[in-house]
N, C-alpha and C positions, 0 to 999 in steps of 0.2 A: 384492654389495658392487662398486661399479664403482670401479678403480684405474688408473691410468696404469702401463703398463708398456712399455719401449722406444719410448716415442713415441706408443703407441697406447692407446686406451680400452680396458679390460678387464673383463669381467663374469666374476665368479665364481661357481659354485653348488655349494655343497657338499652332498655326499649321503652318508649313513651307510647303509652295506650292511652289514646284521647276518647275515641267514640266506643269503646267497649269495656265493660267492668273487667277489673283486674284478673277476677278470679274465673271470669269465663275465657279469658285469653289466655291464663296458664292451663286451664284445662284443654283447650284446643292446643295449645302449643305441645302438651305432654303427650297427647294422642298421636300428634304428628311426629315428635321425636322418636317416639315408642316404635311407631310402625314402619319409619322410613330412615332410622339413624340407627346403625350399628357400632356401639362404641368398643373399642378395644379393650382388654383389660387393663385394671388400673385407673380408668376414665370414669367420671361420674356427672352428672348435671343435678345443680343444687338451684331452688327457685328463692331469690331474697328479697329483701326491700318490702313494698307496700303488701305484697302477698304473703309474705313471712309474717309481718306482723298482724295483718289479719287473721292469718292461720291461728297465731297464738292466742289472741285476741277471743278468736270463737271456740276454742278450748276450754279458755279461761271460763268465760259464759255460759258454756255448757256444764261447768260444775257451779257455778255461783247462782245461776238461777233457779234449777231444782233445789239448791239448798234453802234459797231464800223464798221459794215458793212452800216448802216444807214447814218451815218456821212460822210464816203468817197462818197455814193451816193448824198449825199446832197451837198456837194462840186462839184462833178463832174456835178451835174445839174446847180449848180449856174456858174462853168465855161464855158458851152457849150452850157446853154439855150439863151444865148444874141445874137445868130444868127451872123449876120456879124460887128455888133457894134464893136467888139475887133480888127477888121482887120486894121481899122484905128491906132491904136495903136502899130500894130506890125511891126517891122521895114522892114519884108519882105513881107507886104501885098498888098504894090503895085506891087510887081513883083509877087504875085498870081494871082492878079484881071486882068491886063492887059497883062501877058503875059511877057516873056524876053524881055527887052529895055536896048540896051546898054549907053542911056541917062542918066538911073538912077543910072549908076555906076560910071559916071565921075563927076571930081569936078568941 
């Protein structure tokens, strides 16, 4: 199918990849095109569809996952860096520090 996209004539080639992951197929196809195909000036090859979507998702996750891990570690450090200060506010803190004492449970 030939179309006009951004003022340039565009040719689409549809590929159905059943047994191979799309990333592996595109990697192999790119290698084959680079080694065996000489494009004239003004011509280019772009990969779209599921591959383009997966690539955008991968880049987004490479940003979001480290930020999320950093936030979790930040809150963990805040929670556990105070040493023994939080034990006074903890209801079971006196039992943990002094051992089990039955007088602590009597009204």
